[in-house]
C-alpha positions in Angstrom: -118.7 -34.9 -16.9 -116.2 -31.6 -17.0 -115.0 -30.3 -20.0 -112.3 -27.6 -20.3 -114.8 -24.7 -20.7 -115.8 -25.8 -16.9 -112.8 -26.0 -16.0 -111.2 -22.8 -17.1 -114.5 -20.8 -15.2 -112.9 -22.4 -11.6 -110.5 -21.0 -12.4 -111.1 -17.1 -13.2 -113.4 -18.4 -10.0 -111.0 -19.1 -8.1 -109.2 -16.4 -7.2 -111.9 -13.6 -6.0 -113.4 -16.2 -3.9 -110.4 -17.5 -2.2 -109.0 -15.1 -0.2 -105.6 -16.8 -0.1 -105.2 -16.4 -3.4 -102.9 -13.9 -4.2 -103.5 -15.3 -8.2 -104.5 -17.9 -11.2 -102.4 -18.3 -14.1 -103.7 -20.1 -17.3 -99.8 -22.1 -18.1 -101.3 -23.7 -21.2 -104.7 -24.9 -22.8 -105.3 -27.9 -20.2 -102.8 -26.2 -17.3 -103.3 -23.7 -14.6 -101.1 -22.7 -10.9 -102.5 -21.1 -8.6 -100.7 -19.1 -6.4 -100.9 -17.8 -2.4 -97.2 -16.3 -2.6 -94.1 -15.4 -5.1 -92.8 -18.4 -4.2 -95.5 -20.7 -2.6 -98.1 -21.8 -5.8 -100.0 -25.2 -6.8 -99.9 -26.3 -9.7 -102.9 -28.5 -12.0 -103.7 -30.6 -15.0 -106.2 -30.8 -16.0 -107.1 -34.6 -18.2 -110.9 -33.9 -20.2 -110.1 -38.2 -21.1 -109.8 -39.0 -17.8 -112.1 -36.6 -15.5 -108.5 -35.7 -13.3 -107.5 -32.5 -12.5 -104.1 -33.3 -10.9 -103.0 -30.8 -8.3 -98.6 -30.7 -8.1 -97.1 -29.0 -5.9 -92.7 -29.0 -5.1 -91.2 -29.9 -1.7 -88.4 -29.8 -2.3 -85.0 -31.6 -1.6 -84.2 -33.0 2.1 -80.4 -32.0 3.1 -78.5 -34.9 2.0 -78.3 -36.1 5.1 -81.5 -37.1 6.1 -82.0 -37.7 2.8 -82.6 -41.2 2.6 -85.4 -40.9 6.3 -86.9 -39.2 4.4 -87.8 -41.2 1.6 -88.7 -43.5 4.6 -90.7 -41.4 5.5 -92.4 -40.3 2.4 -93.4 -44.6 1.7 -94.4 -44.8 5.3 -97.4 -42.2 4.3 -97.8 -42.4 0.9 -99.4 -46.3 2.4 -101.6 -44.2 4.4 -104.1 -43.5 1.5 -107.3 -44.0 2.6 -106.2 -41.5 5.8 -105.0 -39.2 3.1 -107.0 -39.9 0.7 -105.0 -39.9 -1.9 -102.7 -37.5 -1.5 -99.0 -38.9 -3.1 -95.8 -38.0 -2.5 -93.3 -38.8 -4.9 -88.9 -38.1 -6.8 -89.8 -36.0 -9.7 -86.6 -37.9 -11.0 -83.8 -40.5 -10.4 -80.9 -38.2 -9.6 -79.3 -36.4 -5.7 -80.5 -33.1 -8.1 -83.7 -34.2 -7.7 -86.9 -32.9 -5.7 -89.5 -34.4 -3.9 -93.8 -33.3 -5.3 -96.5 -33.8 -4.0 -99.4 -34.6 -6.1 -103.6 -35.2 -5.7 -106.2 -36.4 -8.6 -109.1 -34.8 -8.1 -112.2 -36.1 -9.8 -113.5 -33.7 -11.9 -116.8 -34.6 -13.8 -119.0 -32.9 -11.0 -116.2 -30.4 -9.2 -117.1 -27.1 -8.6 -116.2 -24.0 -6.3 -116.7 -25.1 -3.1 -114.9 -28.5 -3.5 -111.9 -27.4 -5.0 -111.3 -23.9 -2.6 -111.3 -27.3 0.1 -109.8 -29.9 -1.6 -106.6 -26.9 -2.8 -105.9 -24.8 0.1 -105.5 -28.3 1.8 -103.3 -29.9 -0.4 -101.3 -26.7 -0.2 -102.0 -26.3 3.6 -100.0 -30.5 3.5 -97.6 -28.9 1.0 -96.3 -26.1 3.6 -95.7 -28.7 5.9 -93.6 -31.1 4.3 -92.1 -27.9 2.9 -90.8 -27.3 6.5 -90.4 -31.1 7.7 -88.1 -31.9 4.2 -86.3 -28.2 4.2 -85.2 -28.7 8.5 -84.5 -32.0 8.5 -86.6 -33.0 10.8 -88.4 -36.3 9.3 -87.9 -37.4 12.9 -90.3 -35.8 14.7 -92.7 -37.0 12.5 -95.7 -39.2 13.0 -96.8 -39.5 9.5 -100.3 -41.2 10.1 -101.4 -37.7 12.2 -100.3 -35.3 9.4 -102.7 -38.0 7.5 -105.5 -37.8 9.5 -105.2 -34.0 10.9 -108.0 -32.3 8.6 -109.0 -28.2 9.2 -112.7 -28.6 10.0 -115.2 -29.1 6.9 -111.7 -29.6 4.8 -112.3 -33.4 3.0 -109.6 -35.4 2.3 -106.2 -33.8 0.4 
């Protein structure tokens, strides 16, 4: 069973141990942000009671002309839970200004540095892909099942 001190220790170690990470910041007692660049980061929330470390990445808002199609593609992607390992894309709210967010719940009970590295790098890779697709409005060209199953060698599903 993981406690807050153990999770904090992992965040202290992951930055220096991972070349792609530029910085790790503790936002508050149970939240951290891992930065890959100034505008590319992954947020984390630790739920000690549920033993979950939840990852979040903002994906942006698709252009108005392809918003409905983008949401349709995201719903299809969410249906591939087995292939994605539970990665979810959702809206932050219900207005035209709300953005899409990618999230994933990671079991924290036996989390180690290597697993956290694999998960955060793979999660960020998926977020970068979806940010580009959403920003460019090219969802018609996306095969969600191919994206869900295209994992780098040695990475766990996220």
